[in-house]
Each structure stands twice: as structure tokens, then as C-alpha cells.
ZAMARGU-4260 file (C-alpha; in steps of 0.2 Angstrom, whole numbers, plus 5000, padded with zeros to 4 digits):
<rodrens>
0) 5546/5639/5789 | 5553/5635/5772 | 5548/5616/5772 | 5535/5606/5762 | 5519/5603/5770
5) 5514/5587/5761 | 5508/5578/5777 | 5495/5582/5791 | 5508/5584/5804 | 5517/5597/5794
10) 5500/5607/5793 | 5498/5606/5812 | 5516/5611/5815 | 5515/5626/5803 | 5499/5631/5813
15) 5508/5630/5829 | 5523/5639/5823 | 5513/5654/5817 | 5519/5666/5831 | 5537/5664/5826
20) 5533/5666/5808 | 5524/5682/5811 | 5539/5688/5821 | 5550/5684/5806 | 5538/5692/5794
25) 5539/5708/5804 | 5558/5708/5803 | 5558/5706/5784 | 5566/5720/5775 | 5554/5732/5766
30) 5560/5743/5751 | 5552/5758/5758 | 5561/5771/5748 | 5556/5763/5731 | 5539/5760/5737
35) 5537/5778/5742 | 5543/5784/5725 | 5531/5773/5716 | 5517/5779/5728 | 5521/5797/5724
40) 5521/5795/5705 | 5506/5783/5704 | 5489/5788/5697 | 5481/5773/5705 | 5486/5758/5715
45) 5478/5742/5708 | 5479/5727/5720 | 5478/5709/5714 | 5482/5691/5719 | 5477/5673/5715
50) 5470/5661/5727 | 5473/5665/5746 | 5484/5679/5740 | 5468/5689/5734 | 5463/5691/5752
55) 5480/5701/5755 | 5476/5712/5740 | 5459/5716/5747 | 5466/5720/5764 | 5479/5731/5756
60) 5467/5741/5745 | 5455/5743/5760 | 5469/5750/5771 | 5475/5762/5757 | 5457/5768/5753
65) 5454/5772/5771 | 5469/5783/5771 | 5463/5792/5755 | 5474/5784/5743 | 5467/5780/5726
70) 5468/5761/5728 | 5457/5747/5721 | 5456/5728/5723 | 5454/5719/5706 | 5455/5702/5699
75) 5472/5698/5692 | 5472/5703/5674 | 5454/5710/5676 | 5459/5729/5675 | 5469/5737/5661
80) 5482/5748/5670 | 5487/5763/5661 | 5502/5775/5662 | 5505/5781/5679 | 5497/5766/5688
85) 5505/5755/5700 | 5500/5736/5701 | 5503/5727/5717 | 5502/5708/5715 | 5503/5696/5729
90) 5509/5678/5724 | 5516/5668/5738 | 5524/5655/5726 | 5525/5666/5710 | 5513/5656/5700
95) 5514/5655/5681 | 5498/5665/5679 | 5506/5679/5689 | 5521/5679/5678 | 5511/5679/5662
100) 5501/5694/5668 | 5515/5704/5675 | 5526/5701/5659 | 5513/5709/5648 | 5512/5725/5658
105) 5516/5741/5649 | 5533/5749/5653 | 5524/5764/5660 | 5516/5754/5674 | 5524/5752/5690
110) 5525/5734/5697 | 5526/5729/5715 | 5527/5710/5718 | 5524/5702/5735 | 5531/5685/5735
115) 5540/5672/5746 | 5552/5668/5731 | 5569/5675/5733 | 5581/5675/5718 | 5596/5672/5730
120) 5588/5658/5740 | 5588/5641/5730 | 5575/5634/5743 | 5562/5647/5739 | 5557/5641/5722
125) 5561/5633/5706 | 5576/5639/5696 | 5564/5645/5682 | 5554/5656/5695 | 5570/5663/5703
130) 5578/5667/5686 | 5562/5676/5680 | 5561/5686/5696 | 5579/5691/5695 | 5577/5698/5677
135) 5561/5707/5682 | 5570/5715/5697 | 5584/5721/5685 | 5570/5729/5674 | 5563/5739/5688
140) 5550/5727/5697 | 5550/5731/5716 | 5550/5715/5726 | 5542/5714/5743 | 5547/5698/5753
145) 5534/5687/5762 | 5535/5671/5772 | 5529/5654/5767 | 5541/5649/5753 | 5538/5630/5752
150) 5520/5628/5755 | 5518/5618/5739 | 5514/5600/5745 | 5496/5604/5750 | 5482/5613/5742
155) 5478/5622/5759 | 5491/5634/5765 | 5495/5640/5783 | 5510/5651/5785 | 5507/5662/5769
160) 5490/5668/5772 | 5493/5674/5790 | 5510/5682/5788 | 5503/5689/5771 | 5491/5700/5781
165) 5505/5707/5791 | 5515/5710/5775 | 5500/5719/5768 | 5498/5731/5783 | 5517/5735/5782
170) 5515/5738/5763 | 5500/5749/5765 | 5510/5760/5777 | 5525/5761/5765 | 5513/5766/5751
175) 5504/5780/5761 | 5493/5773/5775 | 5497/5778/5792 | 5492/5763/5804 | 5501/5759/5819
180) 5503/5740/5818 | 5501/5732/5836 | 5512/5718/5833 | 5513/5712/5852 | 5494/5712/5853
185) 5493/5702/5837 | 5505/5689/5843 | 5496/5688/5859 | 5479/5685/5851 | 5487/5672/5839
190) 5494/5663/5854 | 5477/5664/5862 | 5468/5657/5847 | 5480/5642/5846 | 5476/5637/5864
195) 5464/5623/5863 | 5454/5631/5877 | 5450/5646/5866 | 5432/5644/5860 | 5431/5643/5841
200) 5420/5634/5828 | 5420/5615/5828 | 5422/5604/5813 | 5404/5599/5814 | 5398/5615/5806
205) 5405/5610/5789 | 5392/5596/5789 | 5379/5609/5784 | 5377/5622/5771 | 5387/5638/5776
210) 5386/5656/5774 | 5401/5667/5780 | 5395/5684/5787 | 5407/5699/5791 | 5403/5715/5801
215) 5409/5732/5794 | 5422/5732/5781 | 5429/5715/5787 | 5417/5706/5775 | 5428/5711/5761
220) 5442/5702/5768 | 5435/5685/5772 | 5439/5678/5755 | 5453/5666/5760 | 5442/5658/5774
225) 5429/5653/5760 | 5443/5647/5750 | 5450/5637/5764 | 5434/5627/5764 | 5436/5623/5746
230) 5454/5619/5746 | 5455/5611/5763 | 5439/5601/5763 | 5436/5600/5744 | 5418/5607/5748
235) 5410/5622/5738 | 5416/5639/5744 | 5403/5646/5755 | 5396/5664/5750 | 5402/5679/5759
240) 5390/5692/5765 | 5388/5707/5776 | 5375/5705/5790 | 5364/5717/5781 | 5364/5708/5765
245) 5356/5692/5773 | 5338/5699/5771 | 5340/5703/5753 | 5339/5686/5745 | 5351/5675/5755
250) 5338/5672/5769 | 5324/5668/5757 | 5335/5656/5747 | 5341/5647/5762 | 5324/5647/5772
255) 5318/5629/5767 | 5334/5620/5772 | 5346/5619/5787 | 5359/5633/5786 | 5374/5637/5797
260) 5377/5656/5797 | 5395/5659/5803 | 5397/5677/5809 | 5415/5684/5811 | 5414/5697/5824
265) 5426/5709/5833 | 5424/5723/5846 | 5410/5731/5837 | 5398/5746/5838 | 5381/5745/5845
270) 5373/5745/5827 | 5383/5729/5822 | 5378/5720/5838 | 5360/5725/5835 | 5361/5718/5818
275) 5368/5701/5825 | 5354/5701/5838 | 5341/5703/5824 | 5349/5689/5813 | 5347/5677/5828
280) 5329/5683/5830 | 5324/5680/5812 | 5332/5663/5807 | 5321/5647/5809 | 5324/5635/5823
285) 5332/5622/5811 | 5346/5635/5806 | 5359/5641/5818 | 5372/5655/5820 | 5390/5652/5825
290) 5400/5667/5831 | 5419/5667/5828 | 5425/5682/5839 | 5441/5691/5838 | 5448/5702/5853
295) 5455/5714/5840 | 5447/5727/5829 | 5449/5727/5810 | 5461/5725/5802 | 5469/5715/5815
300) 5454/5704/5818 | 5458/5695/5802 | 5473/5686/5812 | 5461/5679/5825 | 5448/5673/5812
305) 5461/5665/5801 | 5469/5655/5815 | 5452/5650/5823 | 5445/5645/5806 | 5460/5635/5801
310) 5459/5626/5817 | 5442/5620/5813 | 5446/5616/5795 | 5461/5605/5800 | 5451/5596/5813
315) 5437/5592/5800 | 5450/5586/5787 | 5456/5573/5800 | 5438/5567/5804 | 5433/5566/5785
320) 5450/5558/5781 | 5454/5571/5767 | 5471/5567/5760 | 5484/5581/5762 | 5495/5576/5747
325) 5483/5570/5734 | 5466/5577/5728 | 5454/5575/5714 | 5460/5581/5697 | 5478/5582/5703
330) 5490/5585/5689 | 5476/5588/5676 | 5475/5607/5679 | 5491/5611/5669 | 5482/5619/5654
335) 5477/5634/5666 | 5489/5632/5680 | 5505/5631/5669 | 5499/5645/5657 | 5513/5657/5658
340) 5527/5645/5663 | 5538/5652/5649 | 5532/5670/5650 | 5546/5683/5648 | 5549/5695/5662
345) 5542/5713/5660 | 5551/5725/5649 | 5561/5739/5658 | 5551/5751/5668 | 5550/5769/5662
350) 5545/5777/5678 | 5553/5793/5684 | 5555/5798/5702 | 5543/5811/5710 | 5546/5829/5714
355) 5563/5833/5721 | 5555/5843/5735 | 5546/5828/5742 | 5562/5819/5746 | 5574/5820/5761
360) 5592/5826/5757 | 5600/5809/5761 | 5588/5800/5750 | 5592/5812/5736 | 5611/5809/5739
365) 5609/5790/5738 | 5599/5792/5721 | 5612/5803/5713 | 5626/5792/5719 | 5618/5776/5713
370) 5609/5780/5697 | 5611/5792/5682 | 5599/5805/5685 | 5589/5818/5675 | 5582/5833/5684
375) 5568/5842/5676 | 5564/5860/5678 | 5547/5866/5672 | 5544/5885/5669 | 5527/5892/5671
380) 5520/5910/5672 | 5508/5921/5682 | 5499/5931/5668 | 5482/5935/5662 | 5472/5921/5653
385) 5456/5931/5649 | 5441/5932/5660 | 5438/5913/5661 | 5455/5906/5666 | 5466/5909/5681
390) 5483/5918/5681 | 5492/5902/5686 | 5486/5893/5670 | 5504/5891/5662 | 5511/5885/5679
395) 5497/5872/5682 | 5500/5865/5665 | 5519/5865/5667 | 5517/5855/5683 | 5506/5842/5675
400) 5518/5841/5660 | 5533/5839/5673 | 5524/5825/5682 | 5520/5815/5666 | 5537/5818/5659
405) 5545/5812/5675 | 5535/5796/5674 | 5541/5792/5657 | 5560/5796/5660 | 5569/5782/5671
410) 5578/5789/5686 | 5571/5807/5684 | 5567/5820/5697 | 5555/5835/5694 | 5559/5852/5702
415) 5544/5863/5708 | 5538/5873/5694 | 5544/5891/5693 | 5528/5901/5694 | 5535/5917/5686
420) 5543/5921/5669 | 5545/5934/5656 | 5528/5941/5653 | 5529/5959/5648 | 5517/5957/5634
425) 5503/5954/5647 | 5507/5968/5659 | 5493/5979/5654 | 5481/5966/5662 | 5479/5966/5681
430) 5488/5952/5690 | 5502/5948/5678 | 5519/5947/5685 | 5534/5949/5674 | 5552/5946/5678
435) 5566/5956/5670 | 5578/5946/5659 | 5594/5949/5668 | 5586/5944/5685 | 5578/5929/5677
440) 5594/5923/5670 | 5603/5925/5686 | 5589/5916/5696 | 5589/5901/5684 | 5608/5901/5684
445) 5608/5900/5703 | 5596/5885/5702 | 5607/5876/5689 | 5623/5879/5698 | 5616/5873/5715
450) 5610/5857/5706 | 5627/5855/5698 | 5636/5854/5714 | 5628/5837/5717 | 5632/5831/5699
455) 5616/5825/5691 | 5619/5817/5674 | 5608/5831/5665 | 5596/5845/5668 | 5581/5847/5657
460) 5572/5864/5656 | 5555/5866/5647 | 5542/5880/5647 | 5523/5880/5646 | 5523/5899/5643
465) 5528/5905/5626 | 5535/5921/5632 | 5550/5912/5640 | 5555/5903/5624 | 5566/5917/5615
470) 5574/5921/5632 | 5580/5903/5634 | 5587/5902/5617 | 5596/5919/5619 | 5604/5914/5635
475) 5608/5896/5631 | 5627/5897/5634 | 5625/5906/5651 | 5613/5892/5657 | 5624/5878/5650
480) 5639/5886/5659 | 5629/5887/5676 | 5624/5869/5674 | 5641/5861/5670 | 5647/5848/5673
485) 5629/5842/5671 | 5623/5842/5653 | 5609/5855/5650 | 5594/5850/5639 | 5585/5866/5634
490) 5568/5860/5627 | 5564/5875/5617 | 5552/5867/5604 | 5537/5879/5603 | 5534/5875/5584
495) 5534/5856/5586 | 5522/5857/5601 | 5510/5869/5593 | 5509/5858/5577 | 5506/5843/5588
500) 5492/5851/5598 | 5484/5859/5583 | 5484/5842/5574 | 5476/5833/5590 | 5463/5847/5591
505) 5459/5845/5572 | 5456/5826/5575 | 5442/5831/5587 | 5434/5844/5575 | 5442/5859/5583
510) 5449/5872/5571 | 5466/5880/5573 | 5458/5897/5576 | 5447/5889/5590 | 5462/5880/5598
515) 5471/5896/5599 | 5488/5903/5604 | 5482/5909/5621 | 5467/5904/5633 | 5458/5896/5618
520) 5451/5879/5617 | 5468/5870/5620 | 5473/5878/5637 | 5455/5879/5643 | 5452/5860/5639
525) 5468/5856/5649 | 5462/5867/5664 | 5445/5859/5664 | 5454/5843/5668 | 5468/5849/5679
530) 5458/5862/5689 | 5440/5863/5684 | 5435/5873/5699 | 5446/5888/5693 | 5438/5889/5676
535) 5424/5902/5674 | 5414/5893/5661 | 5401/5907/5661 | 5414/5919/5655 | 5420/5909/5640
540) 5419/5920/5624 | 5428/5920/5608 | 5443/5931/5607 | 5455/5935/5593 | 5453/5922/5579
545) 5464/5929/5565 | 5479/5918/5568 | 5492/5925/5556 | 5510/5920/5560 | 5522/5925/5567
550) 5513/5926/5584 | 5526/5939/5590 | 5518/5953/5579 | 5501/5950/5588 | 5508/5948/5606
555) 5522/5961/5607 | 5525/5973/5613 | 5508/5974/5621 | 5494/5961/5618 | 5481/5972/5625
560) 5483/5985/5610 | 5477/5972/5598 | 5467/5960/5609 | 5458/5969/5623 | 5450/5952/5630
565) 5467/5944/5631 | 5461/5928/5622 | 5468/5922/5606 | 5456/5908/5601 | 5439/5902/5606
570) 5437/5892/5622 | 5418/5889/5621 | 5420/5871/5614 | 5433/5866/5627 | 5431/5849/5635
575) 5441/5841/5649 | 5440/5824/5640 | 5452/5831/5627 | 5465/5836/5640 | 5474/5820/5642
580) 5477/5819/5623 | 5484/5836/5623 | 5495/5834/5638 | 5501/5817/5632 | 5505/5824/5615
585) 5515/5838/5622 | 5525/5826/5633 | 5528/5815/5617 | 5536/5830/5609 | 5547/5833/5624
590) 5552/5815/5624 | 5556/5816/5606 | 5567/5831/5609 | 5575/5822/5624 | 5579/5806/5614
595) 5586/5815/5600 | 5598/5825/5611 | 5603/5809/5621 | 5607/5801/5604 | 5618/5815/5599
600) 5627/5815/5616 | 5630/5796/5615 | 5636/5796/5597 | 5648/5810/5601 | 5654/5801/5617
605) 5657/5785/5606 | 5667/5795/5593 | 5678/5803/5607 | 5681/5787/5616
</rodrens>
């Protein structure tokens, strides 16, 4: 299918060859492991595309949302993705606009590009596009191949739109949906729709004003059909509505004039059939309803509708004598169309891998063999946090920090957070669990030595529970020995973290005594964002506010002797809106430590070389 379509016969041939193109599209390789890793670390999946590709983005978003994935369809460049987001962009020909938008994305944003351009196929696009894509892949962009590489000779495209729907369904499954794609049924339906005997809309409907109506969720995925009228016939793109919307303005606006209501149907529920019956009943005699029916349910119904509609558009192009290879304004759209032609590829991605426990063993083996890998081990605790916070507060915060740190460190895995630690200072409070130092060191050493067997580049330990810090420092050498030959990074930086968090609290008007050392505003604000249901807001009360360093004198040997409430700080002004600032600040301190240690290591390596 990689041939220009700059003639009417080429368009008709591409339409006839769609079943074969769909088979090829189904056989294209899909980078499932990379997509799975992006899905697991993604906060949101934002789906975009230009032109006919925007319909694929909407279909993908609809499939992911139906599976409970936080996915949204949005205009290209219309949403500001943030750290932890993944952007999926459909661009059959890898337009300059797409390259410009992708090139400007933050290194903390994941990128999936669905395109027919292949860096290794000289027939799939210009050298400039292929070179840009090769550099983008080197920097961590995930490319998903699609069909329709050389559909550049005509405004209207045939292969890309139809095969793109199949690619969108396959991609949705790789990103977390679970939809059994009935390929044989889709192929049979497409073949049936290509049969001239199959009833479909005639070209004469385009001689009237049009409105395109969908049933159910399908109305969100008719965008390319409206665009096909605009690009294929050079007529205004008709509006897209649901059947229910007709009575709320469109009917009244269209009432004085002839109007063709084109309804794209599928095997529907009784309610939708009733809506169609009522539509026919209400329109005046000088208007009409044309039903374009698919034998498949959504989302597969879009294949039938695309083919039947394309048949009608191509037939009317022939009647009207619309040129295939020339069109009004040709060559004058450069100021916008070429915007981004010299755009640089995106910067290297700073996305870590998801939790180690979510991967299968062979996948981990491949990752460790192919890439330098940092494994992150967060330490939490199960201990009292006053009357308003749960015992697992430190563990939940450690998990959140580990997830965010993993996103920021290329090629990193995060281990499940250890939920117990050394917390003897809290044992007077019910529910606290404390592990003896020798048992804890043996436990951590066993984890490190198990990891070291498979030779990760380095292992980084950090703790969200202050009681673990002195223990880690005292046992550094034993832990380093257990981790060898992997390099151990022991991020014991309580003073730096404390100073950073207190400074951030101060910027919001929270005093250091309110922010607190334990269960104060800082930890409470983070928990209000991470697990609001576990925070007993009616139990919030000020605790010990006289924060005189060192903290050890207050906490040890038994905090309850000096602070019966167990709270050091004042949680009453806590707010979840400040949580991300605190978590991000904490992660920045961990990254600062990581980079300083990496710099020392690389410098030493250079000197020894």
C-alpha cells in the first residue's frame, strides 16, 4: 500500500485493497513491553492527532476510558501535559506540526507516536522526517507503526483512516484495555461493505446540507467522516451530533430548509432505535433521514461506516469532477502546514520503569541485560501518627515518593515498599510494630543480595520514616557488602529533606512548628492527597509545638513520655493542595543526592581508567 494516490484510480484501488491492508496492519509489530511500562507509570494518557488521525485518538481514548484508564482525547497542543503524563499522538505522515509539538514536550512526559513513517524505510517519508524520528526514538520516544505511508498525493486518505482504527484498538489493549478484537468479523464486514450490492448512502445526499448523527458513544468517533466531506468534496464539514441533541437547537436551526440527517447505526438497544423512530416522526417532509448501518457493534462499527461513507464520497467526486491532485489554495498553506519543519526531536525522556513486582521474570531479565538499571527500595513503617492519621502513613508516603522518583530516573525499577522498620520510640502507642536492628539488617541484606545476583547497575535505598535513618548509617558497610557488585546508594539525607519541606511550608504561610516533625501539617497534607479517606479530620488537634533540635531528645527512648498525643506539629491547617509541592520537593532532594553520588562515581571511574 506504500504508493502515491495522486489519481482517481489510485483512490479506488486503495479502497478495494482495504481487506489486505487490514491484515497487514494486524500483523505489524507492537512494542507491548514498552507500552505496558508507560501505562504503569502514567498519571494520565492524553490522546491527540491532526486531520483524520484525530479520529483514531478519540477512539483510543474511548476504549481506554471504558476500561477505567485515565485517558482523554484532546487537541494537539491543546493540553499541557505534566510529569507522569503520557502523550499518544497519531500522525500518519508525521507532519511538521506534530514534530513541533512533540519536540517541545518536557522530558518527564512519555511519548507514544503512531505513524506510518519508518526510519529504516526510505519509501515511508522524507529523509528529514525519518532522521527526526530516528533521533526521537533514540531519546525514548515509543513508535507504534501503522499503514498508509505514501498517501500524500491527495487530500483524501483511504488506507490510513481505516487501518488506523485497528491500530488504535490494538494500542488500547497494550495500554490497559481488554477488548477481544474480532478481526475475521471486521474483515468480513469490510468485504461486504465493498460489494456494490451492499446498500449504502448515494452521492446525491451531498447535494443537500448535512448533519451526521451517531448512536451511543459512536458519535464521538465520526470526526473523520465529516472531514472526508471537507477534504474529499471541498464542502463544509457537516456537524456531528448525537440523536438526542437534534431537538436542542439543530432541529430548530435547520427547520426552514431541506436537510439530510445521516444516522450511523449499529445493532442497537431499544432506546436508540426508539430515538431514531422519533427523529423520523418529527422532521418535516422536505427533509430526510439516511441510515448508514453497520452489522458490527461499537467500536468495530466504525470500519463499516468508514468504508460505506468513503464509497459515497468517491462516487460524488467523480460526478462533480473534483480533482484528485489539485485543489484550491494548493501550496499556499505553508505558513501553518510547514510550521515545525525544522523542529528538533524531543529531549531524552526521564521516565523510569514501574514497580518490579508488576513485571514477569523474563521481562526483568531482558531489562537488566539490555539497560543499566537502578533499583529503588523505599522504606516505610507501621507506627502511630496521632489520632488523625493511619499507622501506615510513612509507608504510603514512601510508596508515593518511590513512584515519583522512578518516573524521574531513566531505566529504574521500584521495589514494593517495606512496611515495617525500627520504631521502638512509638511502641507505647497501640498498633506500632518495630523490628529489632539485627533482624532488620539481615532482612535488608537478604533483599540486596538477592537483587545483586542479577547484577543491576545500582540499588538506591531511602526512608520515609525518620527512625530508620541512624540505623542505615550505622550499617552502611554491611548493606554495601550485601549489594555488591551493584553499587549501593544510601539516601540518608533527613536534614536536607526537612529543610526543603519546611521552606515549602513557609511559602504557604505554614510555620515550622505547625509543619512539625511527626503527624503535623506536612504529613497530614500529603495524606489528604494520597489517601484522604484514611484521614480522621475530626480528630485533628495541635500536638507538641516546641521544636528544639535535636529531635532525638524528644523522641527517644519513648515519645509518649513527653508527647502523650503522639503528634509533633499542628495538622489543623493541612490541605491536600500542598501535597504535590511537598512530594516533589522531597523527590528533588533524593534526585540531588542521586546525581551527586553518580557524579562522584563517574569521576572516580574516569581517574581509574
